[in-house]
C-alpha positions as a Markdown table, in Angstrom:
| # | Residue | x | y | z |
|---|---|---|---|---|
| 1 | Unk | 177.1 | 216.5 | -29.0 |
| 2 | Unk | 177.2 | 220.1 | -27.7 |
| 3 | Unk | 174.2 | 222.6 | -27.6 |
| 4 | Unk | 175.1 | 224.2 | -30.9 |
| 5 | Unk | 175.4 | 220.9 | -32.8 |
| 6 | Unk | 172.2 | 219.5 | -31.3 |
| 7 | Unk | 170.4 | 222.7 | -32.2 |
| 8 | Unk | 171.7 | 222.5 | -35.8 |
| 9 | Unk | 170.7 | 218.8 | -36.0 |
| 10 | Unk | 167.2 | 219.5 | -34.7 |
| 11 | Unk | 166.5 | 222.4 | -37.0 |
| 12 | Unk | 167.7 | 220.5 | -40.0 |
| 13 | Unk | 165.1 | 217.8 | -39.2 |
| 14 | Unk | 162.5 | 220.2 | -37.9 |
| 15 | Unk | 160.6 | 220.9 | -41.2 |
| 16 | Unk | 160.0 | 217.2 | -41.9 |
| 17 | Unk | 159.1 | 216.6 | -38.2 |
| 18 | Unk | 156.8 | 219.6 | -38.0 |
| 19 | Unk | 154.9 | 218.8 | -41.2 |
| 20 | Unk | 154.5 | 215.2 | -40.1 |
| 21 | Unk | 153.1 | 216.1 | -36.7 |
| 22 | Unk | 150.8 | 218.9 | -38.1 |
| 23 | Unk | 149.3 | 216.6 | -40.8 |
| 24 | Unk | 148.7 | 213.6 | -38.5 |
| 25 | Unk | 147.3 | 215.8 | -35.7 |
| 26 | Unk | 144.9 | 217.9 | -37.8 |
| 27 | Unk | 143.6 | 214.7 | -39.5 |
| 28 | Unk | 142.3 | 213.5 | -36.1 |
| 29 | Unk | 140.1 | 216.6 | -35.6 |
| 30 | Unk | 139.3 | 218.1 | -39.0 |
| 31 | Unk | 136.7 | 215.6 | -39.9 |
| 32 | Unk | 134.6 | 216.3 | -36.8 |
| 33 | Unk | 132.6 | 219.2 | -38.3 |
| 34 | Unk | 132.2 | 217.4 | -41.6 |
| 35 | Unk | 130.6 | 214.2 | -40.2 |
| 36 | Unk | 127.0 | 215.4 | -40.5 |
| 37 | Unk | 127.5 | 216.2 | -44.3 |
| 38 | Unk | 129.2 | 212.8 | -44.8 |
| 39 | Unk | 126.3 | 211.1 | -43.0 |
| 40 | Unk | 123.8 | 212.8 | -45.3 |
| 41 | Unk | 125.8 | 212.1 | -48.4 |
| 42 | Unk | 126.2 | 208.4 | -47.8 |
| 43 | Unk | 122.9 | 207.9 | -45.9 |
| 44 | Unk | 124.5 | 206.3 | -42.8 |
| 45 | Unk | 123.7 | 208.5 | -39.9 |
| 46 | Unk | 123.8 | 205.6 | -37.4 |
| 47 | Unk | 127.3 | 204.4 | -38.6 |
| 48 | Unk | 129.0 | 207.7 | -39.2 |
| 49 | Unk | 131.2 | 207.4 | -36.1 |
| 50 | Unk | 133.1 | 204.6 | -37.9 |
| 51 | Unk | 134.8 | 207.3 | -40.0 |
| 52 | Unk | 136.6 | 208.3 | -36.8 |
| 53 | Unk | 136.9 | 204.8 | -35.3 |
| 54 | Unk | 138.5 | 203.4 | -38.5 |
| 55 | Unk | 141.2 | 206.1 | -38.5 |
| 56 | Unk | 141.9 | 205.7 | -34.8 |
| 57 | Unk | 142.2 | 201.9 | -35.0 |
| 58 | Unk | 144.6 | 202.1 | -37.9 |
| 59 | Unk | 146.7 | 204.9 | -36.2 |
| 60 | Unk | 147.0 | 202.9 | -33.0 |
| 61 | Unk | 148.0 | 199.7 | -34.8 |
| 62 | Unk | 150.6 | 201.4 | -37.0 |
| 63 | Unk | 152.4 | 203.2 | -34.1 |
| 64 | Unk | 154.4 | 200.1 | -32.8 |
| 65 | Unk | 154.8 | 198.7 | -36.3 |
| 66 | Unk | 156.5 | 201.8 | -37.8 |
| 67 | Unk | 158.4 | 202.3 | -34.5 |
| 68 | Unk | 160.1 | 199.0 | -35.0 |
| 69 | Unk | 160.5 | 199.5 | -38.8 |
| 70 | Unk | 162.2 | 202.8 | -38.1 |
| 71 | Unk | 164.6 | 201.2 | -35.7 |
| 72 | Unk | 165.4 | 198.4 | -38.2 |
| 73 | Unk | 165.5 | 200.3 | -41.6 |
| 74 | Unk | 166.0 | 204.0 | -40.6 |
| 75 | Unk | 163.3 | 206.6 | -39.9 |
| 76 | Unk | 164.1 | 208.7 | -43.1 |
| 77 | Unk | 163.1 | 205.8 | -45.3 |
| 78 | Unk | 160.0 | 205.0 | -43.3 |
| 79 | Unk | 159.0 | 208.7 | -43.3 |
| 80 | Unk | 158.7 | 208.5 | -47.1 |
| 81 | Unk | 156.5 | 205.4 | -46.8 |
| 82 | Unk | 154.3 | 207.1 | -44.2 |
| 83 | Unk | 153.8 | 210.2 | -46.2 |
| 84 | Unk | 152.9 | 208.0 | -49.2 |
| 85 | Unk | 150.3 | 206.2 | -47.1 |
| 86 | Unk | 148.9 | 209.5 | -45.9 |
| 87 | Unk | 148.6 | 211.0 | -49.4 |
| 88 | Unk | 146.9 | 207.9 | -50.9 |
| 89 | Unk | 144.6 | 207.7 | -47.9 |
| 90 | Unk | 143.6 | 211.4 | -48.2 |
| 91 | Unk | 143.0 | 211.2 | -51.9 |
| 92 | Unk | 141.0 | 208.0 | -51.7 |
| 93 | Unk | 138.9 | 209.3 | -48.8 |
| 94 | Unk | 137.8 | 212.3 | -50.8 |
| 95 | Unk | 137.1 | 210.2 | -53.9 |
| 96 | Unk | 135.2 | 207.4 | -52.1 |
| 97 | Unk | 132.2 | 206.3 | -54.1 |
| 98 | Unk | 130.5 | 204.6 | -51.1 |
| 99 | Unk | 130.7 | 204.4 | -47.3 |
| 100 | Unk | 132.6 | 201.1 | -47.3 |
| 101 | Unk | 135.2 | 202.5 | -49.7 |
| 102 | Unk | 135.5 | 205.6 | -47.4 |
| 103 | Unk | 136.2 | 203.3 | -44.4 |
| 104 | Unk | 138.8 | 201.4 | -46.3 |
| 105 | Unk | 140.5 | 204.7 | -47.3 |
| 106 | Unk | 140.3 | 206.0 | -43.7 |
| 107 | Unk | 142.1 | 202.8 | -42.5 |
| 108 | Unk | 144.9 | 203.6 | -45.0 |
| 109 | Unk | 144.8 | 207.2 | -43.9 |
| 110 | Unk | 145.1 | 206.2 | -40.3 |
| 111 | Unk | 148.1 | 203.9 | -40.9 |
| 112 | Unk | 149.9 | 206.9 | -42.5 |
| 113 | Unk | 148.9 | 209.3 | -39.7 |
| 114 | Unk | 149.9 | 207.0 | -36.9 |
| 115 | Unk | 153.2 | 206.2 | -38.6 |
| 116 | Unk | 154.1 | 209.9 | -39.1 |
| 117 | Unk | 153.5 | 210.9 | -35.5 |
| 118 | Unk | 155.6 | 208.0 | -34.1 |
| 119 | Unk | 158.4 | 208.5 | -36.6 |
| 120 | Unk | 158.5 | 212.3 | -36.0 |
| 121 | Unk | 158.8 | 211.9 | -32.3 |
| 122 | Unk | 161.5 | 209.2 | -32.6 |
| 123 | Unk | 163.5 | 211.5 | -34.9 |
| 124 | Unk | 163.9 | 213.8 | -32.0 |
| 125 | Unk | 165.5 | 211.0 | -30.0 |
| 126 | Unk | 167.8 | 210.3 | -33.0 |
| 127 | Unk | 168.8 | 213.9 | -33.6 |
| 128 | Unk | 169.6 | 215.3 | -30.1 |
| 129 | Unk | 170.8 | 214.0 | -26.7 |
| 130 | Unk | 168.3 | 213.2 | -24.0 |
| 131 | Unk | 168.7 | 216.3 | -21.9 |
| 132 | Unk | 168.1 | 218.6 | -24.9 |
| 133 | Unk | 165.1 | 216.7 | -26.2 |
| 134 | Unk | 162.6 | 218.4 | -23.9 |
| 135 | Unk | 163.5 | 221.8 | -25.2 |
| 136 | Unk | 162.8 | 220.9 | -28.8 |
| 137 | Unk | 159.8 | 218.6 | -28.1 |
| 138 | Unk | 158.1 | 221.7 | -26.7 |
| 139 | Unk | 158.0 | 223.2 | -30.2 |
| 140 | Unk | 156.4 | 220.1 | -31.5 |
| 141 | Unk | 153.8 | 219.9 | -28.8 |
| 142 | Unk | 152.9 | 223.5 | -29.7 |
| 143 | Unk | 152.5 | 222.4 | -33.3 |
| 144 | Unk | 150.3 | 219.4 | -32.2 |
| 145 | Unk | 148.1 | 221.6 | -30.1 |
| 146 | Unk | 147.7 | 224.2 | -32.8 |
| 147 | Unk | 146.8 | 221.6 | -35.4 |
| 148 | Unk | 144.3 | 220.0 | -33.0 |
| 149 | Unk | 142.6 | 223.4 | -32.4 |
| 150 | Unk | 142.6 | 224.4 | -36.1 |
| 151 | Unk | 141.1 | 221.1 | -37.3 |
| 152 | Unk | 137.4 | 221.7 | -36.4 |
| 153 | Unk | 137.5 | 225.3 | -37.5 |
| 154 | Unk | 139.2 | 224.4 | -40.9 |
| 155 | Unk | 136.8 | 221.4 | -41.3 |
| 156 | Unk | 133.7 | 223.5 | -40.8 |
| 157 | Unk | 134.9 | 226.2 | -43.2 |
| 158 | Unk | 135.9 | 223.7 | -45.9 |
| 159 | Unk | 132.7 | 221.8 | -45.6 |
| 160 | Unk | 130.6 | 224.9 | -45.8 |
| 161 | Unk | 132.3 | 226.4 | -48.8 |
| 162 | Unk | 133.8 | 223.6 | -50.8 |
| 163 | Unk | 132.3 | 220.3 | -49.6 |
| 164 | Unk | 133.3 | 217.5 | -47.2 |
| 165 | Unk | 135.7 | 216.0 | -49.8 |
| 166 | Unk | 138.1 | 218.9 | -49.3 |
| 167 | Unk | 138.5 | 218.1 | -45.6 |
| 168 | Unk | 140.7 | 215.2 | -46.9 |
| 169 | Unk | 142.3 | 216.9 | -49.8 |
| 170 | Unk | 143.3 | 220.2 | -48.1 |
| 171 | Unk | 146.3 | 218.5 | -46.4 |
| 172 | Unk | 147.9 | 217.2 | -49.6 |
| 173 | Unk | 150.0 | 220.3 | -50.3 |
| 174 | Unk | 151.4 | 220.0 | -46.7 |
| 175 | Unk | 152.2 | 216.3 | -47.3 |
| 176 | Unk | 154.1 | 217.3 | -50.5 |
| 177 | Unk | 156.0 | 219.8 | -48.5 |
| 178 | Unk | 156.8 | 217.1 | -45.9 |
| 179 | Unk | 158.2 | 214.8 | -48.6 |
| 180 | Unk | 160.5 | 217.6 | -49.8 |
| 181 | Unk | 161.6 | 218.3 | -46.2 |
| 182 | Unk | 162.3 | 214.6 | -45.6 |
| 183 | Unk | 164.8 | 214.5 | -48.4 |
| 184 | Unk | 167.0 | 216.8 | -46.2 |
| 185 | Unk | 167.0 | 214.4 | -43.3 |
| 186 | Unk | 170.4 | 212.8 | -42.7 |
| 187 | Unk | 170.7 | 209.1 | -43.5 |
| 188 | Unk | 172.0 | 207.9 | -40.1 |
| 189 | Unk | 170.0 | 205.4 | -38.1 |
| 190 | Unk | 169.9 | 201.7 | -37.5 |
| 191 | Unk | 169.5 | 200.7 | -41.1 |
| 192 | Unk | 170.8 | 197.2 | -40.7 |
| 193 | Unk | 167.5 | 195.6 | -41.9 |
| 194 | Unk | 167.6 | 193.1 | -39.0 |
| 195 | Unk | 163.9 | 193.0 | -38.6 |
| 196 | Unk | 161.5 | 190.0 | -38.4 |
| 197 | Unk | 157.9 | 190.8 | -39.0 |
| 198 | Unk | 155.9 | 189.6 | -36.0 |
| 199 | Unk | 152.8 | 188.5 | -37.9 |
| 200 | Unk | 150.9 | 186.7 | -35.1 |
| 201 | Unk | 151.6 | 189.6 | -32.7 |
| 202 | Unk | 150.5 | 192.2 | -35.2 |
| 203 | Unk | 147.3 | 190.3 | -35.9 |
| 204 | Unk | 146.4 | 189.8 | -32.2 |
| 205 | Unk | 147.3 | 193.5 | -31.5 |
| 206 | Unk | 145.0 | 194.6 | -34.3 |
| 207 | Unk | 142.1 | 192.4 | -33.0 |
| 208 | Unk | 142.6 | 193.7 | -29.5 |
| 209 | Unk | 142.6 | 197.4 | -30.5 |
| 210 | Unk | 139.6 | 197.1 | -32.8 |
| 211 | Unk | 137.6 | 195.1 | -30.3 |
| 212 | Unk | 138.4 | 197.5 | -27.4 |
| 213 | Unk | 137.5 | 200.6 | -29.4 |
| 214 | Unk | 134.2 | 198.9 | -30.4 |
| 215 | Unk | 133.5 | 198.2 | -26.7 |
| 216 | Unk | 134.2 | 201.8 | -25.8 |
| 217 | Unk | 132.0 | 203.0 | -28.7 |
| 218 | Unk | 129.1 | 201.0 | -27.3 |
| 219 | Unk | 129.7 | 201.9 | -23.6 |
| 220 | Unk | 129.1 | 205.5 | -24.4 |
| 221 | Unk | 125.5 | 204.8 | -25.5 |
| 222 | Unk | 124.4 | 203.8 | -22.0 |
| 223 | Unk | 121.7 | 201.4 | -23.1 |
| 224 | Unk | 121.1 | 197.8 | -22.2 |
| 225 | Unk | 121.0 | 196.8 | -25.8 |
| 226 | Unk | 124.4 | 198.5 | -26.5 |
| 227 | Unk | 126.0 | 196.9 | -23.4 |
| 228 | Unk | 124.8 | 193.5 | -24.5 |
| 229 | Unk | 126.4 | 194.0 | -27.9 |
| 230 | Unk | 129.6 | 195.2 | -26.2 |
| 231 | Unk | 130.0 | 192.0 | -24.2 |
| 232 | Unk | 131.2 | 189.7 | -27.1 |
| 233 | Unk | 133.6 | 192.4 | -28.2 |
| 234 | Unk | 134.9 | 192.7 | -24.6 |
| 235 | Unk | 135.5 | 188.9 | -24.6 |
| 236 | Unk | 137.3 | 189.1 | -27.9 |
| 237 | Unk | 139.5 | 192.0 | -26.6 |
| 238 | Unk | 140.4 | 190.0 | -23.4 |
| 239 | Unk | 141.2 | 186.8 | -25.3 |
| 240 | Unk | 143.3 | 188.7 | -27.8 |
| 241 | Unk | 145.4 | 190.5 | -25.2 |
| 242 | Unk | 146.0 | 187.3 | -23.2 |
| 243 | Unk | 147.1 | 185.5 | -26.4 |
| 244 | Unk | 149.2 | 188.5 | -27.4 |
| 245 | Unk | 151.1 | 188.4 | -24.1 |
| 246 | Unk | 151.9 | 184.7 | -24.6 |
| 247 | Unk | 153.0 | 185.2 | -28.3 |
| 248 | Unk | 155.1 | 188.2 | -27.5 |
| 249 | Unk | 156.9 | 186.3 | -24.7 |
| 250 | Unk | 158.2 | 183.8 | -27.3 |
| 251 | Unk | 158.6 | 186.0 | -30.4 |
| 252 | Unk | 162.2 | 186.6 | -31.7 |
| 253 | Unk | 161.4 | 190.2 | -32.6 |
| 254 | Unk | 158.2 | 191.1 | -30.8 |
| 255 | Unk | 155.9 | 193.9 | -31.9 |
| 256 | Unk | 155.4 | 194.9 | -28.3 |
| 257 | Unk | 158.5 | 193.9 | -26.2 |
| 258 | Unk | 157.4 | 192.9 | -22.7 |
| 259 | Unk | 160.1 | 195.1 | -21.1 |
| 260 | Unk | 157.9 | 198.1 | -22.0 |
| 261 | Unk | 155.4 | 196.8 | -19.5 |
| 262 | Unk | 157.8 | 195.8 | -16.8 |
| 263 | Unk | 160.2 | 198.7 | -16.7 |
| 264 | Unk | 158.7 | 201.0 | -13.9 |
| 265 | Unk | 160.0 | 204.1 | -15.6 |
| 266 | Unk | 158.4 | 203.3 | -18.9 |
| 267 | Unk | 155.0 | 201.9 | -17.7 |
| 268 | Unk | 154.4 | 204.6 | -15.1 |
| 269 | Unk | 155.3 | 207.3 | -17.6 |
| 270 | Unk | 153.1 | 205.8 | -20.3 |
| 271 | Unk | 150.0 | 205.4 | -18.0 |
| 272 | Unk | 150.6 | 209.1 | -17.0 |
| 273 | Unk | 150.5 | 210.0 | -20.7 |
| 274 | Unk | 147.3 | 208.0 | -21.2 |
| 275 | Unk | 145.5 | 209.8 | -18.3 |
| 276 | Unk | 146.5 | 213.2 | -19.5 |
| 277 | Unk | 145.5 | 212.4 | -23.1 |
| 278 | Unk | 142.1 | 211.1 | -22.0 |
| 279 | Unk | 141.3 | 214.3 | -20.1 |
| 280 | Unk | 142.7 | 216.7 | -22.7 |
| 281 | Unk | 140.9 | 215.1 | -25.7 |
| 282 | Unk | 137.7 | 214.9 | -23.6 |
| 283 | Unk | 137.8 | 218.6 | -22.9 |
| 284 | Unk | 138.4 | 219.5 | -26.5 |
| 285 | Unk | 135.6 | 217.1 | -27.7 |
| 286 | Unk | 132.9 | 217.9 | -25.1 |
| 287 | Unk | 133.3 | 221.5 | -24.1 |
| 288 | Unk | 131.8 | 222.8 | -27.4 |
| 289 | Unk | 128.6 | 220.9 | -26.6 |
| 290 | Unk | 128.5 | 222.5 | -23.1 |
| 291 | Unk | 129.1 | 226.0 | -24.4 |
| 292 | Unk | 126.6 | 225.8 | -27.2 |
| 293 | Unk | 123.8 | 224.1 | -25.3 |
| 294 | Unk | 124.2 | 225.2 | -21.7 |
| 295 | Unk | 125.7 | 228.6 | -22.2 |
| 296 | Unk | 124.0 | 229.4 | -25.6 |
| 297 | Unk | 127.3 | 230.3 | -27.3 |
| 298 | Unk | 127.5 | 230.5 | -31.1 |
| 299 | Unk | 129.7 | 228.0 | -33.0 |
| 300 | Unk | 132.0 | 230.7 | -34.2 |
| 301 | Unk | 132.5 | 232.0 | -30.7 |
| 302 | Unk | 133.1 | 228.5 | -29.3 |
| 303 | Unk | 136.2 | 228.2 | -31.6 |
| 304 | Unk | 137.6 | 231.5 | -30.2 |
| 305 | Unk | 136.9 | 230.4 | -26.6 |
| 306 | Unk | 138.7 | 227.1 | -27.1 |
| 307 | Unk | 141.8 | 228.8 | -28.6 |
| 308 | Unk | 143.4 | 229.7 | -25.2 |
| 309 | Unk | 143.1 | 226.1 | -24.2 |
| 310 | Unk | 145.2 | 225.0 | -27.2 |
| 311 | Unk | 147.7 | 227.8 | -26.9 |
| 312 | Unk | 148.2 | 227.2 | -23.2 |
| 313 | Unk | 149.0 | 223.6 | -23.8 |
| 314 | Unk | 151.7 | 224.6 | -26.3 |
| 315 | Unk | 153.1 | 227.2 | -23.8 |
| 316 | Unk | 153.2 | 224.6 | -21.1 |
| 317 | Unk | 155.2 | 222.2 | -23.4 |
| 318 | Unk | 157.7 | 225.0 | -24.3 |
| 319 | Unk | 158.2 | 226.0 | -20.6 |
| 320 | Unk | 158.6 | 222.4 | -19.5 |
| 321 | Unk | 161.0 | 221.6 | -22.4 |
| 322 | Unk | 163.2 | 224.6 | -21.6 |
| 323 | Unk | 163.2 | 223.8 | -17.8 |
| 324 | Unk | 164.2 | 220.2 | -18.6 |
| 325 | Unk | 167.0 | 221.2 | -20.9 |
| 326 | Unk | 168.4 | 223.6 | -18.2 |
| 327 | Unk | 168.1 | 221.4 | -15.2 |
| 328 | Unk | 167.8 | 217.8 | -16.5 |
| 329 | Unk | 165.0 | 217.3 | -14.0 |
| 330 | Unk | 162.4 | 215.6 | -16.2 |
| 331 | Unk | 159.4 | 215.2 | -13.8 |
| 332 | Unk | 159.9 | 218.1 | -11.4 |
| 333 | Unk | 157.6 | 220.5 | -13.3 |
| 334 | Unk | 154.9 | 218.0 | -14.3 |
| 335 | Unk | 154.7 | 216.7 | -10.7 |
| 336 | Unk | 153.5 | 220.2 | -9.6 |
| 337 | Unk | 151.6 | 221.4 | -12.7 |
| 338 | Unk | 149.5 | 218.3 | -13.0 |
| 339 | Unk | 148.5 | 218.7 | -9.4 |
| 340 | Unk | 147.4 | 222.2 | -10.1 |
| 341 | Unk | 145.4 | 221.0 | -13.1 |
| 342 | Unk | 143.7 | 218.4 | -10.9 |
| 343 | Unk | 142.6 | 221.2 | -8.5 |
| 344 | Unk | 141.4 | 223.3 | -11.3 |
| 345 | Unk | 139.2 | 220.5 | -12.7 |
| 346 | Unk | 137.9 | 219.8 | -9.2 |
| 347 | Unk | 136.8 | 223.5 | -9.0 |
| 348 | Unk | 134.9 | 223.1 | -12.2 |
| 349 | Unk | 133.2 | 220.0 | -10.8 |
| 350 | Unk | 131.6 | 222.1 | -7.9 |
| 351 | Unk | 131.4 | 225.6 | -9.3 |
| 352 | Unk | 130.9 | 225.2 | -13.1 |
| 353 | Unk | 127.6 | 227.1 | -13.2 |
| 354 | Unk | 129.1 | 230.0 | -11.3 |
| 355 | Unk | 132.1 | 230.6 | -13.6 |
| 356 | Unk | 131.5 | 233.5 | -16.0 |
| 357 | Unk | 131.9 | 233.1 | -19.7 |
| 358 | Unk | 134.8 | 235.6 | -19.5 |
| 359 | Unk | 136.7 | 233.5 | -17.0 |
| 360 | Unk | 135.9 | 230.1 | -18.3 |
| 361 | Unk | 138.4 | 230.0 | -21.3 |
| 362 | Unk | 141.2 | 231.1 | -19.0 |
| 363 | Unk | 140.5 | 228.6 | -16.3 |
| 364 | Unk | 140.4 | 225.9 | -19.0 |
| 365 | Unk | 143.7 | 227.3 | -20.3 |
| 366 | Unk | 145.2 | 227.1 | -16.8 |
| 367 | Unk | 144.4 | 223.4 | -16.7 |
| 368 | Unk | 145.7 | 222.9 | -20.2 |
| 369 | Unk | 149.1 | 224.5 | -19.3 |
| 370 | Unk | 149.6 | 221.7 | -16.8 |
| 371 | Unk | 148.7 | 219.1 | -19.4 |
| 372 | Unk | 151.2 | 220.6 | -21.8 |
| 373 | Unk | 154.0 | 220.5 | -19.2 |
| 374 | Unk | 153.8 | 216.7 | -19.2 |
| 375 | Unk | 154.4 | 216.2 | -22.9 |
| 376 | Unk | 158.2 | 216.8 | -23.2 |
| 377 | Unk | 158.8 | 215.1 | -19.9 |
| 378 | Unk | 157.0 | 211.9 | -21.0 |
| 379 | Unk | 158.7 | 211.6 | -24.3 |
| 380 | Unk | 162.1 | 212.4 | -23.0 |
| 381 | Unk | 161.8 | 210.1 | -20.0 |
| 382 | Unk | 160.7 | 207.0 | -22.0 |
| 383 | Unk | 163.4 | 207.6 | -24.7 |
| 384 | Unk | 166.1 | 208.0 | -22.0 |
| 385 | Unk | 165.0 | 204.8 | -20.2 |
| 386 | Unk | 164.9 | 202.8 | -23.5 |
| 387 | Unk | 168.2 | 203.9 | -25.0 |
| 388 | Unk | 169.1 | 204.9 | -28.5 |
| 389 | Unk | 168.9 | 201.4 | -30.0 |
| 390 | Unk | 165.3 | 201.0 | -28.9 |
| 391 | Unk | 164.1 | 204.6 | -29.2 |
| 392 | Unk | 161.6 | 203.8 | -32.0 |
| 393 | Unk | 159.6 | 201.1 | -30.2 |
| 394 | Unk | 159.7 | 203.1 | -26.9 |
| 395 | Unk | 158.4 | 206.2 | -28.7 |
| 396 | Unk | 155.7 | 204.1 | -30.3 |
| 397 | Unk | 154.6 | 202.8 | -26.9 |
| 398 | Unk | 154.0 | 206.4 | -25.8 |
| 399 | Unk | 151.9 | 207.1 | -28.9 |
| 400 | Unk | 150.0 | 203.9 | -28.4 |
| 401 | Unk | 149.2 | 204.8 | -24.8 |
| 402 | Unk | 148.1 | 208.3 | -25.8 |
| 403 | Unk | 145.8 | 206.9 | -28.5 |
| 404 | Unk | 144.4 | 204.4 | -26.1 |
| 405 | Unk | 144.0 | 207.0 | -23.3 |
| 406 | Unk | 142.3 | 209.4 | -25.7 |
| 407 | Unk | 139.8 | 206.7 | -26.8 |
| 408 | Unk | 139.2 | 205.3 | -23.3 |
| 409 | Unk | 139.1 | 208.6 | -21.5 |
| 410 | Unk | 136.6 | 210.1 | -24.1 |
| 411 | Unk | 134.4 | 207.1 | -23.9 |
| 412 | Unk | 134.3 | 206.9 | -20.1 |
| 413 | Unk | 134.0 | 210.6 | -19.5 |
| 414 | Unk | 131.3 | 210.8 | -22.2 |
| 415 | Unk | 129.4 | 208.0 | -20.4 |
| 416 | Unk | 129.7 | 210.0 | -17.2 |
| 417 | Unk | 128.2 | 213.1 | -18.7 |
| 418 | Unk | 125.1 | 211.4 | -20.1 |
| 419 | Unk | 124.9 | 208.8 | -17.4 |
| 420 | Unk | 124.7 | 211.5 | -14.7 |
| 421 | Unk | 122.1 | 213.3 | -16.9 |
| 422 | Unk | 120.1 | 210.1 | -17.2 |
| 423 | Unk | 120.3 | 209.3 | -13.4 |
| 424 | Unk | 118.9 | 212.8 | -12.7 |
| 425 | Unk | 116.1 | 212.6 | -15.2 |
| 426 | Unk | 116.0 | 209.6 | -17.6 |
| 427 | Unk | 113.1 | 210.8 | -19.8 |
| 428 | Unk | 114.7 | 214.3 | -20.2 |
| 429 | Unk | 118.1 | 212.7 | -21.1 |
| 430 | Unk | 116.4 | 210.5 | -23.7 |
| 431 | Unk | 114.6 | 213.5 | -25.1 |
| 432 | Unk | 117.8 | 215.5 | -25.3 |
| 433 | Unk | 119.5 | 212.7 | -27.2 |
| 434 | Unk | 116.6 | 212.5 | -29.7 |
| 435 | Unk | 116.5 | 216.2 | -30.1 |
| 436 | Unk | 120.3 | 216.6 | -30.8 |
| 437 | Unk | 120.0 | 214.2 | -33.7 |
| 438 | Unk | 118.5 | 217.1 | -35.5 |
| 439 | Unk | 121.4 | 219.3 | -34.5 |
| 440 | Unk | 121.5 | 222.6 | -32.6 |
| 441 | Unk | 118.8 | 224.0 | -34.8 |
| 442 | Unk | 116.4 | 221.3 | -33.5 |
| 443 | Unk | 117.3 | 222.2 | -29.9 |
| 444 | Unk | 116.6 | 225.9 | -30.5 |
| 445 | Unk | 113.0 | 225.0 | -31.7 |
| 446 | Unk | 112.1 | 223.6 | -28.2 |
| 447 | Unk | 110.1 | 225.6 | -25.7 |
| 448 | Unk | 112.1 | 227.8 | -23.4 |
| 449 | Unk | 111.1 | 225.6 | -20.4 |
| 450 | Unk | 112.3 | 222.4 | -22.1 |
| 451 | Unk | 115.6 | 224.1 | -23.2 |
| 452 | Unk | 116.3 | 225.3 | -19.7 |
| 453 | Unk | 115.5 | 221.9 | -18.2 |
| 454 | Unk | 117.7 | 220.1 | -20.6 |
| 455 | Unk | 120.5 | 222.6 | -20.1 |
| 456 | Unk | 120.4 | 222.2 | -16.4 |
| 457 | Unk | 120.5 | 218.4 | -16.7 |
| 458 | Unk | 123.4 | 218.5 | -19.1 |
| 459 | Unk | 125.3 | 221.0 | -16.8 |
| 460 | Unk | 125.0 | 218.4 | -14.0 |
| 461 | Unk | 126.5 | 215.8 | -16.3 |
| 462 | Unk | 129.4 | 218.1 | -17.1 |
| 463 | Unk | 130.0 | 218.7 | -13.4 |
| 464 | Unk | 130.3 | 214.9 | -12.9 |
| 465 | Unk | 132.6 | 214.7 | -16.0 |
| 466 | Unk | 135.0 | 217.3 | -14.4 |
| 467 | Unk | 135.0 | 215.3 | -11.2 |
| 468 | Unk | 136.0 | 212.2 | -13.2 |
| 469 | Unk | 138.7 | 214.2 | -15.0 |
| 470 | Unk | 140.1 | 215.4 | -11.7 |
| 471 | Unk | 140.4 | 211.8 | -10.5 |
| 472 | Unk | 142.4 | 210.9 | -13.7 |
| 473 | Unk | 144.6 | 214.0 | -13.1 |
| 474 | Unk | 145.1 | 212.8 | -9.5 |
| 475 | Unk | 146.4 | 209.4 | -10.9 |
| 476 | Unk | 148.7 | 211.2 | -13.3 |
| 477 | Unk | 150.0 | 213.4 | -10.5 |
| 478 | Unk | 150.8 | 210.4 | -8.3 |
| 479 | Unk | 152.6 | 208.7 | -11.2 |
| 480 | Unk | 154.6 | 211.8 | -11.9 |
| 481 | Unk | 156.0 | 211.8 | -8.4 |
| 482 | Unk | 156.6 | 208.0 | -8.5 |
| 483 | Unk | 158.6 | 207.8 | -11.8 |
| 484 | Unk | 162.0 | 206.4 | -10.6 |
| 485 | Unk | 164.1 | 208.3 | -13.3 |
| 486 | Unk | 164.2 | 211.9 | -12.0 |
| 487 | Unk | 167.1 | 213.3 | -14.0 |
| 488 | Unk | 168.2 | 212.8 | -17.6 |
């Protein structure tokens, strides 16, 4: 396939792929600003995080399932199924009469979202040759970053003007457009139907993911009671993963083939992806708290200040993709840019308080550019190592590791922030947590002395968080240099 034909194949599939990525990506962030209103509506302030956890668990589980289904029955057919799950989940979430019904709808929603992201990335591997994939995946990473940045802003506006229900319903027209675009996809692909459903593996995988995410949710709370509750879940997660490895070793058509974890190209690249995702999602999640509390920036201004971070990630993906297509050197650029991101994060860990508000967004963007450079390289490297016949399950492994990295990284770095705060001044940290349950308005009602003391303590926590993020970027940099496949 020459450049012209691969370009034509990509842009024929692009509308379906782009809508799938945009919908699944924005659904991961658009609910963030609507959570307080949902908590008030259902009267479940202490359990509202389950709205996010339910989606994340389902999306993580569905990635390998739909990756294998796409390999067996064709990605075009599975895209229709994924869009249907997404639409039904969105509609049901907005219509939920109670909190339990909302969680059930979010699980369905997450299955659709995880499937769409995995199938969309695999379609790239199906449409264009390995060397050209990086060029086109850059466009999709830009789409992903834009959707992730737009989510909280759109969610806040919809909740304020139309109500929290519309956070779920607003994406339905985009889903409809995606279905129309999917009809234009070619019918090629491994549609042999040679697929055996790995029920034991799927069940154990679901138990492992759910238990692990519950452990991470508890770890963030940094209390003895929460840690004691987490121990049984940790035991369940460990037992499930040990049984999963035994079952998958004997399965005729395993959900998670063990070669994914023994091939040095694939496992090193996937761990790299997990480290980058953990740092990137943590920055997007926690920096608004730092800016509003420590730097006294308004919510509207925070959105504008975070925009360069998202745009730079997309630009990094585009630059890396074009470089990869020209040279075939898949890890050359990430090996350097991830190291630069590591140094930038280390600077934040020692000089955060001295960085002006004018410079802060651009330094964050500088780090984000390095994150973005890794995205096309990761996807292209794993797909090239797996081969065309296994591109679906290989792509799903990347998505699974990114989801796992996002959840693990956010939990650990969040624990670092508030753990460092508590170590410096435990009563002040407890007072801050209690105050923030009333929102930013409650914080503004404190005396100036208390606000300054809490802001200083939180700033110390963020310096520790950036140090932890720099360590994760150091791991990612070493792995980028150590991936055996250097040219595709």
